[in-house]
N, C-alpha and C positions, 0 to 999 in steps of 0.2 A: 521664673528662673532665667538667669543670664544665658545668652547664647553661647554654646560651646565652641571652642576654637581649636585649630590645629595648624601646624606648619606645612602640611601638605598643600599643594596648589589647588585652587578651586577648579581649575581647568587643566587636566592632565595633558590634553592634546596641545594646548597652547604652550605648556611647559616642554613638551617634546620638540616643538619647533624652536624654542629658545635654546634648548640643550643641543640640538643639531647645529644651530648657529655657532655656539661656543666650540663644538668639536671641529666644525669646518674652519673656523678662524685659527684654532690651534694647529691644525694640519698645515694650513697655509703658512703660518709663522715658522713651523719647523722645516717645511720644504724649502723655504726661502731664507733660512737662517744664515747661509753663507754670504748672501748679498747684503745683510744688515750689518751695522757697526757692531763690533764686539761689545762695546760699552759706550754710553753717552751720558753726560751729566744732565740732571733735571733742571729745567727752568724754574724760577722762583714761584711762578703761579701754580706749578705742579706740586712743589714742596708745601705750598700753603694749604693744599687740600688735605694734607695729612695732619693738620692742626685743627680741623673741624671737630666740633663736639659730637658726642654720641647722638645718633638720630633717635627721636622720640616716636616717630611714626614711619611707616614703610613707604616704599615706592615700587613700581613695577620692576621685575627682574631684568627686563630688557634695558631699562634705564641704568640699572646698577652695572650691567655688563658694558654698556657704552662708556661709563666712567672708568671702568677697569681698562678698557681698550685705550683710553686717552691718557690715564695717569699711572698705570702700572705696567702694562705689557711692553711699552716701548723702552722701559728703563730697567732691564734685568741686570744682575751681576755680570752675566755674559758667559757663564761656564758651560753652556751648551754649544757655544760658538766654536767652530773648528780651530780658531786661533786664540782661544783662551788657554793659556799655559801658566797662569799666575800662581795658583795654588793647586794642590793635588786633590781634585774633587771628584772626578768622573763627570760625565756629560749627559746622563740620563738617556732614556730612549722612549719612544712613543708607546710601545707595548707595555713597558713598566708603568707609564703614566696611566694607561687604561686600567692596569692592575690596581693602582692606587684609587682610581675612581670606583671600581667595582668593590674594593675593600671598604671604601667609605659607604657605599650603598648598603652593603651587608651590615655594617656598623658593629661587627663582632668585637668583643673584648677578649684579647688573647691572654688574659690572666689564667686561662685554663678552661676546663669544661669539656663535655662530650659533644663536639660538633666538628664539622669538616675543616674549618679554618685552623683549629688546633692541631689536627692531624697534618695539615699542609705545613704548618709552622715546624713541626718535628721533622717532616720530610725534607724541607729546605736545609735544616741544620744537618741532617744526615748527608745530604748532597755536599755540603761544605766540608764535612768531615772527610768524605771520600776524595774531594778535590785537593785537600792538603795532606793526605796520607794518614789521617787519624783512623784508628780502628772503629769498626761499626759499633762496638759497645761503649765508645766514649760518649761524653755528654756535651752539651752546648746550649746556647740561648741566643736569640736575636736581640739586639740592643739598638739604642738610638744612633750609635756610631762608635768609633774607635776609643774615645776617651772612656766611655762607660764599659766597653768591652775589656779594656786594659784594667780598669778598676775592679771588675768582677774577678778576673784571673788573679790579680794580686791579693784580693781579699781572701780567696780560697787558699792561696799560699800562706798568708799570715795566720789564718785560723788553723791550718794543718800544723804549722810550726809551734803554735802556742797551745794546741789542744782545743778541738772544736767546742766542746761543752764549756770548758773553762772560760775561753775568751768570749763566747756568746753570753754567758751568764755574768761574768765578773769584769769583763773588759781587759785592757792591756796590763793593768797593774804597773809594775816598775820595769817592764820588759824593755831591754835595749836591743833593737833589731837593726839589721843592715840589709839593704837591697843594693845590687851592683849593676851598673850600666856604664856605657861610654859617655863622654861629654857631648855626643851627638844625639842623645836620647830625646824623645819628644817631650815637650813641656807638660803634657798631661800627666806624666809620671810624678812630677813634683807636686802637682795638685792632688794626685792619688795619695801621696805620702801624708799630706795634710788631712785629707778626708779619712784616712785610715787611723788618724790619731797619732802618727809617728813623727811628724815634722819633717821638713825638707832635708835636714841633716842625716836622716836615715837612708837617704839615697846617695850612695857613693858614686859620683859621676867622675869616672876615671879618664885621664887623658887618652885620646884615641891615637892610633897609629897614623902613618902618613897617608894611608888609604881610607882614613876616617872610620875604621873598625875598632872594636874593643880589643885592647892589648891584654892577651891572656896572661903573660908573665906578671904584669902589674896587678891584674885581678887576683891572681893566686897570692901575691904578696899582701894585698890589702885584706884578703880573707884571714890570713895568718895573723896580721896585726890586730884585727878586730877580735878574733878568738882570744888572743893573749891579753886583751884589755877588758874582757868580760862582756863583749858585745856578741850577740847571737847572729851569725850570718844566716840569712833566710832564703834569698832568691837572687838569681841572675836574670836580669832583663836584657835579652838579646834583641837586636833590631834587625829586621829583615826589610831593608829599605829605609835608610835614614832620611829625615825630612829635608835636610840640606842638599845632599849629594846622591841619595839613593844607595848608599853603601850597605852591604849585607855582612853582618858579623859572621865569624867562623862558627856556624851552628854545630857541626860535628864536634869540634874541639870544646865548645862550651857545654855541649851535652856530656862529653866525657868528664869535664871538670865538675859539673853539677853532680854527676853520679858519684864521682870520687869523694866529693866534699859533703854529700848528703843534702844538697840544696835543690830547691825548686827551680826549674827552667821555664821561664815565661818568654814567649816570643811576641814582640810587637811587630806584627806583620801587616799593619794597616795599609802600608804602601806596597809592599812587595810579596806578601804571602801568596796571593792568587797567581803570581807568575809561575807557581808550581804547575799550573795547567798548560803553560806555553810549551809547544813542542820543541822549539829551538833553545829557549832560555830557562826551562824548568829546572835544569840541573843546578842552577845557581842557588836553588833553595834546598839542596841536599842537607839532611839533618833536621828539617822542619818537623818531621814526624816523630822526633825524639823528645819534643817539648812536653812539658806537663800541661801547659796551657798556651793558647794562641789567640791573639786579637786580630781580627781582619775586618775589612770594610767592603761589602758588596756594592755600596754606592760609589766605589771608586772603579776598579777594573771590571766589575760586572755591570757597571753603568746603570744601576738601579736608581730611580729618583730618590732624592733625599727623603727620609733618612733611613738607613739600615746598616748596622754593624753586627758583629757576631763574636762571641767568646766561646772557644772550644776548650773543654777540660777533659783530660784523658781519663780520669777516674770519676765516674758518675757519683759514687757515694760521697767522695770528698766535696763534690759540687753541691749536692743537695744538703749535705750536713752543714754547709756554710749558710744556706739561705732558707731552708724549709722551716715553716712555722705552722703549728697546728692551731686553728682557730675554729670555734664552735660553729660559726655561720658559714664556714667553708669546708665542712666535713665531706669526705669522699663517700658517695653512695654506691650501692650495687647496681642501680638502674637509674635511668633518667639523665638529665643534663649534667649532673655532678658526678656521673659515673666515669671519671677519667682523672689522670694526674693533673695537678695544678701547675701550670707553667710558671707561675710567679715564684715557685719554689727554686727556680734556677737563677734568680736575680733580685733586684731591688725594687721592681715595679709590680704592684698588684694589678693596676690597670695597664694594659699594653695594647698598642695598636696592631692591626693586622698587616705587619710589614712583609710577610712571606710571599703574598700573592704576586707582587710586582717582580720579585726575583724568580719565582716559580714560572710565571708566564714567559718571561724573557728567556729562561733556560729551556723551556719547552719549545719555544719558537725557533731559537737559534742553535741550541746545543752547546755543550761545554767546549767542543773542539773549535767552534768558530770564535768563542771568547778567547781561547788560547791563542789562536792565530792573530786576533786583534791586539793582544798583549805583545806578541812578537813584533807586530807592525809598529806599535808605539816605540818599542825599544830600537827597532831599525831606524825609525825617524829621528830618534835622539842621536844615534850614531851618525846619521846623515848630517844633522846640524853640527855635531862635533867636527866632522870633516870640513864643513864649510868654514867653521871658525879657524881650524888649523891652517886652512889655505889663505886666510886673510892676513894682510900685513899689519892691520890695525886692531885686531882682536886677539884675545888670549883665552885659551881653555884653562880653567882653574882647577878642574878635577876630572879625571877620566870617568865617563859615564859607565855605570854598572847596569842600571835599569833604564829608566826613561827621563831622568833628570839631568839637565846640562847646566853647569855653572860657568859663566864666562864674563868677560868685560871688554869694552872698547878701551884700548890703551895706547894712544899715540905717544911715541917716545919723548916728545918735546914738552909734555905736560907734567906737572907735579902730581903726586898721589891725590892731593886734595882736589885738584882740578879734574883729574880723571874720575874721581867719585862724583863730582858735580855733573860732569858730562854724561856719565852713565845714568844717573838718576833722571836727568832732564830728558834723555832719549826714552827711557822707560815710561815716563809720564806722558810724553807726547805721543808715543805709540798708543797708550790707553785713550787719551783725550781725542785723538784722531780716529778712534774706533778701529784701528788696524790690527793690533795684537795686544794681548795682556800678558806681561811678564811680571814677576815679583823681584824683589831684591833681598839679599841676604849677605852674610859674611862667610867666606871660606877661609878658616883661620882668622886672620885679622884683615883680610883683603875684601873690600866691598865688591859684590858680584851681582850680576843679573842672573836670574834663575828661571829656567824654562822647563816646566814639568809637563810632558806630553802624555796625558792620560785620556785622550779624547778619540773616540772611535770615528769622528767625522774628519779628523786631521788628515791632510794629504801631504805628500812630499812637496807639492807645489806651494803649500802654505809656508813651509820652511824657507823656500826661495823668496817668497814675499817678505818674510821677516828680515832676511839678510839684506834684501834690496832696500827695504824701508830704513833699516838701521844705517845703511850706507848713505842714503839720501839725507837723513837727519844729521848724520855726522858731517856731511859736506856743508849743510846749512849752518850748523852751529860752530864749525871750525873752518871758516872759509880761507883763513891765512895759513893753515897747516899743510 
């Protein structure tokens, strides 16, 4: 007989030493992250290693880790760094990372079953319901992120509008449906329209107001126009924290309109919903609890390691009616491992990772109140940056910050609009390439803007000062004659 093999190490004590080495290095990197560059480009010899063919035989794990230390760890995206403000991502935390490690050790599949990880998954969803003001009897599921969380909420809305059994059995037929949002809505909703089989034109992206929120009057008019033309208005997609400026739609007014018109109210709260727990700024999310569904992202302002999103559905029956599927090999039993509800009945994944543990551990260690204070801290830092911009002769604030996103530009009066755009882009790229700070760019209206999204628990007010000082330095270097 051939010798039997396993992936377990031949020497567990040697593995313990290697694992401790990995953890020690990880702690050193996190504790020193402030002193590292935010980002640095990879030399060609490092890029070349990622073109190597698949290994046919193995090598000692210590050698594998040495390669990781050389070719991977020095070249991250940078979002755990205190001056990464490029995209709205969250910055992870060490406890959450250990939660991911322990979850991987358990190796549990969260498609369901009678085991502790499944109960913890439901508990974390319950905690998120309470944090957003949803009732205890509401439903929800953890997802890969906001895009899938939004898709799940909109799928429930679609099925409810068309009749659960009919649409699941027969599809859309010739249904003409309309969803409504502002022109500031996240692009994932256009993708959702395609996945739902409706096409992008089913999403009515209405012009926003001067504060970049959904215009209620125009929304009401569009609903009337659609009804008159034989289109079925289905759902309002409100945004609690737009991707560009962090604007929050008028949730109470939209809830009133949705109730009046018999429409589903979905809130894309992937950026701002968790601000509901902030002691100073939570009031900005008034009306969130009136939604029929909410999408949110614990990997943003709860700083869970990627990836974990969540969709909350107020009516559990509507939720499970949309996704539950009876299969002979997944029957629920009275005893044993299958003596529990199947969590895959709440979404589109049969196999699901154990995302809950990293959120559970972080909330257990720090508590909701601390996360709320950290959200307030980020919002205060955004206002501090806005004040620095207002005080500058050569910078312009392009939108009043509502949450933690600041859009601005460097705009010396002697330059043309095209030159101003080129100058801002060059300063943005040099800040990245010098490893100082990471900003993104966008357009506020038609104006090119630099965008600073401060969603990092490691950011200090002194980091904002560093940003302004470095922008001033680069401005002087690039425009010596102004």
